[in-house]
N, C-alpha and C positions, 0 to 999 in steps of 0.2 A: 397494534393492528385493529382496524375496524371490521367487526364481524356482522354481516348481514344474514339473518336467518329467515327463511321463508317456509312457512308451514302449510303444506297443501300443494300437490302437484297437478292440479286440474288445468284447465285451459289458461287461466290467468296466471296461476302460480308458476307453471312451467315456462310460459313465455317470459315472465319477469326474470326467473332464474337464468334463462338462456341469454337474455339481453344484458343483464348485469355481469354474467360470467364472461361474455365476450368483451364487455367494456373494461373489466378490471383484471382479466386473466394475466396480464403482464405486470400488474402492480401488486407487490407483496404487502402493501399497507392495507389492502382491502381483500377480504375473503367472502365468498358467497356459499351458503349452505342451504340446500333444499331438503325438506323432511316430508315424507309421505308414508302412510301405512301400507301402501301397495308397492310392489317392485317395478311396476310398469304403468304407462299412461295410455289411456284410450279416450279420445274426444267424447265427452259425455253426450252430446246430441246424437251419437251413433250407438248408444247403449241398446236401443230397441232392435238394432241390427244384430248385435251380439245375442240378444235374447231369441231372435228368430233363427240364428245360425247363418245369416248372410255375411257376417263379419267374423273372421277368425282372429282372435286377439293374439295368438301366437305368431301370426304373420303380420298383422297390422298395428300392433301395439308398439310403444316407444319404451325401451328399457332405460330406466332412469340412470343407472350407473354408467352405461355406455354413453348416453347422451351427455351426462355431466363431464365425463372424461374428454369428450370432443368439444365441449363448449366452455371449459374453464371454471366450473363450479364443482362443489362436493355434494354428494347425496348420502343421506342416512335413512334407513328404514325405521319408522317409529310412528306412534300415535300420541297426540298431545293429551296430557292429563291435567296440567296445571300451569300457572304463570306466577312468578315472583317478580313483580315490577321493581321492588326496592333493590334487589340484587341483580336485576336484569338477567333472569334465568327462566327457561321453560322446563317443565317436567314432562318426560315421556314414559309411557307405559312399558312394562316388560315385554320383550319379544318372546313369543311362545312357539314351540314346535308343534306339529300336528298331534303328537302323542302327549302333549301337555307339559313337556319339559321346558324349563326356562333357558332360552338361548342367550339372551342378553337381559340382565336385571334392569329394573327401573333406573333411569339416569336423568341428569340435568344437562342442559345446553346453555352456555352463556351467549348473550347477544348484545350488540350495540344498537342495531336497528332490527326490529322485528316486523315481519309482514305476515298477517293471518289471511290465508286464502283457502280455507278448508272446504268451502262449498256447502251445499245443502243436502238434506235427506227428505224423504217423504214425510208428510205430516199426517198422522193417523187420526188427529182430532179426538183422541181418546175413545174412538169407537171400539167397543168390545170385540175381541177376536181377530183384529187386524194383525197384531204381532204374531199370533200363533198360526194363522191359517192363510196369510197372504204373502205372495212374492212382491218384491219391489225391484226397481231398476236403479237403485242407489249406487251400486258398484258393479264392476265387471264380474266379480264372483257371484253375486246374486243373479245377474243376467244369465250367466252360464248355468246356474242351478235351475233356473226357469226353463232354459232350453233343454236341459237333460230330462226334466220332468215331462215336457211335451213329447220328446222322442220316445220316452218310455210308454206314454199313453198310446202313441201311434203304433209302437211295436206290439202292444197288447191287442190293439184292434186288428193288426195284420195277422197275428197268430190265431185269433179267434174267428177271423173272417168277417168281423163286424164292420158295418159302414157308419157306425156312430149314431148321432153326432157326439163329438167331444165338446163339452160345454166349457167355454172360457169366459170368465167375467172380468172386464177391465173397468176398474173404478177410477173415474177422472177423465173428462173429455177435453183436456188440454192437448198441447202438441205431442207430448210423450204418449198419452193414451191413444190418440188418434193414429199416430204413425205406427204404433205397435199393432193396432187392430188390422191395419192394411198388411203389415209384414206377416201376420199370422196366416192370412189367406194365401200369401205367396208360398208359404210352406206347403200347403195342400196342392198347389199347382205344380210344385217341383218333385214332391215325394214319389209319385208314380214312376218317374224316370229311374228311381233307385230301388225298384222292386216292391214298392208299396202300392200294388195295383188296385187294392180296394179303397184307397184313400182318394177322395175327390173333394171339391170345394164344399159340397153339402155334408161332408164328414166332420165339418167344423162349424160350431155355432158360437159366434162372438157376441157377447152382450156388453155394450158400452154404456156405462152409467155416468150421468152428469147431473150435479145438483142444481145448476142454473138452467135457464130456459133454452140454452143452445150450446152445442159443442164449440170449442175454440172461442169462448166468450170474450177473450181479450182482443180478438181480431174483428175486422169489419163484418157486418151481417152477411154480405154476399159470399165471403170466404167460408163462413160457417155453413151456409146453404150448399155451397159447392162440395164441401167436405161431407156433409150428410148424404148428398146424392151419390158420391163415389162409394162411401162405405155401405150404404144401403144396397147399391148395385152389386157389391161383392157378397152381400148376404148378411151383413151385420145388423143386429137389433139395437137401435139407439133409444135409450130411455133418458129423457130430460126431466128437469124438475123432480128428480128422484134422489132422496137422501138415504144413505145407508145407516141403518140402526145397529146392525151387528153382523158379524161373519162367523160361521162355524164350519165344520168339516163337510157339511152337505151343501153349503152355498151361502148366499147373501140375503139378508132380510132388509127390506126397505120399509120406510115409514108408510103406514096405511095397510099393514099386515100382508104385504106382498113378499113372496119368497122366490128367489131365482136359484134353481139348482145349478151347481157348478162343480166341475172336476178340478179346475184350476182357477184361482182368483189372483189378479195382479192389481196392486194398489198404486195408482199414479195420481192421487188427488192431493194437491197442495204440497208446499215445501216448508221446511223450517231448518234451522241450523242445529248442529249437535248440542246436546245438553251440556257438554263440556264447556261450551262457550258462554253459558249463562253467567253473566257478571264475573267472568274469569278475571282473576287478579284485581277485582274491583272496578273493571271497565264497565261503562254504561252500555247496556244491551236493551233491545226492544223485546216485545212479547214472543217473537219467534227466534230469539237468541242471536240476532244479528248485532255486530259491533256498530255502535253509533259513531259515525265519522264526520269530520268537517269537510269543507269544500276541497281541501288538499288531500283528502282520503286518509288523514291521520286521525287516530282516536280522539274523541272529544276530551279525553282525560289524560292522554300521554302522547307527546309529540315524537317519541321514539318508536311508536307503534302505528303501523299502517294496517288497513284491512281493504280487501278488494273482492270482487265477484259476489257470489251469493251470500257470503257472510258479512257483507258491509251494508249498513243502512245509511243512505245519503238522501236527504230531502232536498229536492230541487227548488228553484225560485218560485215555480208555479204551485208548490205544495205537494207535487207528486214525488214518488220515490223511484230510484233507478231500478228497473225490473231485473229479476234474476235470469238473465240470458247470456249466452256465450259471447254475443257482441259486446255486452256490458263489461264482462270480465276482460275481454281483449282491450277495450278502450281504457279501462281502469289500470291494467298492467302497464300500458304505455305511459299513463300519467304518473303512476307510482315510480316507475323507472326514472323518469326525468326528475321527479321531486327528490328521490334519494341522491341522484347525482348532484342536484342543486344543494341539497342539505350538506353533503360532504364538502362541497366547494364554498359553503358559507353564503350561498345565494338564496333569495326568497323562493318559496315553493309556489307552484302554479295551481290555480283552481281547476277542478275537473269539470269538463263540459260533456254532457252526454248527448250523443247524436243517434237518434233512432233511424236506422237505415231500412227498417221494415222487417217483415217476418216471412219465412217460407216454410211450408209444410209438405213433406214428401209422403206419398201413398205407395211406397215400394216402387214397383215397375209400372203401376197402373196410371199414375198421374202425379203432378206436383202443382201446387197452387201457392200464391202468396201475394203480399202487398208490399210495395217498395216506396221509399220516400222519393217523391218527384220534385220538380222545380216548383217554386212559388208555394211550397208547403203542401202541394197536392199529393194524394196517394195514387199510385199506379198499380193496377191489378195485373198479375201475370199468371200464366198457367201453361201446362204442356212442356214442350221441349225447352223453351227459353227458361221457364221456371226451374226445370230440372238442372239445366246447366248452371244457373245461378246458385242453386242449392249445393251442388258439388263444389262450386267455386268457394263457398264459405269454408269448407274443409281444407281446400287447397291454400287459402289464405292463412289458416292456422298452421298448416305444414310449412309454409314459407317463413312464418315467424319463428318456427323452431329450427328449420333445416336450411333455409336460404332457397333461392330460385333454382339453382342447378340440381341440388339433391331432390327437391320436390318434383322437378321434371322427371328425374330418373325414377322416383317412387311411383309417379303416375304411369310411366311406361311399364314398370315391373307389374303394377296392378293390372294393367290391360292384358299383359302376357299371362298372369296368374288366372285371370278370369277365363282364359281359354284352356288352361291346364288343370285347374282345380275344380272340384265339384261346386255347383252353385250354392249348396248348403253344407254347413258343417254337420257331419253325420255321426259324430262320436263325442 
């Protein structure tokens, strides 16, 4: 039996497991195993909505075990700790209970074809105090912790009758930081409905810190300008060309002896892969621990190992690298799926071609802006209702890849009904 093992159930990993499971579910000669350290999946571009309470993971998450049972693959809970290429085995950490007891001891998993799709985490750039004093949005668990901290602060303000402001510092002016800043103001607009009568928009002070000369530096200049206008209109304080020197319990210190007081600090600056991947099993990795792959998305050192999504480093013909985006993971999953099928059939593998379809940035309910790939290589600027529809469509395309058209249509209908029945914010 050929065993395909996929480590990482993010956008690319789960889509790949779903496609391969459907393909080989009736073939006993091939088995597909997905491994992830979390029991459920939430689309990572929506983590900022989990942090604000707009998205309830208990309602909107995908349970890996249930999804595996419905789509012909197996799921195991676990975190990668090592790789033995000679014996074609991966090592997994022990599974621990909340009280510290060992539920499942460290174990090994055999593979014939291995796919690494672990994804990325925030890059602290060795700034002192980030690990101890900052929240990140690297996982649903961390996003939920941040949400609970916010609610606790607002509860204190309500109990004391204080009008604040609550100082929140968001470090990193990329898409995650910008979208989170807008979502935070959405909280202040909704909380008065649920008894927080003293909370208003001025009860919150968001400081968005960006090291480069503009936020959304990877997008066209006019997108950055539009984003700055929207956030400034909501009340955010945007600081560009600002480098963080350190973080402590009282706030953030910038270069130039400037200190910003903060009740909560969220670190959204830069990404890197987990330290576990650094030269794992002797594989070639780059300085941010990405697996170096060839044009077929196989490791440069081992043709039985693929990598996709944020943990794959692929240099394109023009010298650029595939960016760490959800659309990249989706496209890579399609390519790896076909190449595994070809590999098992003894056919040559296909080269990956990255197609940049553009980028969209959502500012909660206030606006959406973006740039799309148009005809003849030209970029098309979109905003407002059209951009919002396209932004939602990206998530629907991910759901279609997982569930198919009919189930996705039903999920969309249930989502509309729930928006009528459930609170606009998760309040616990």
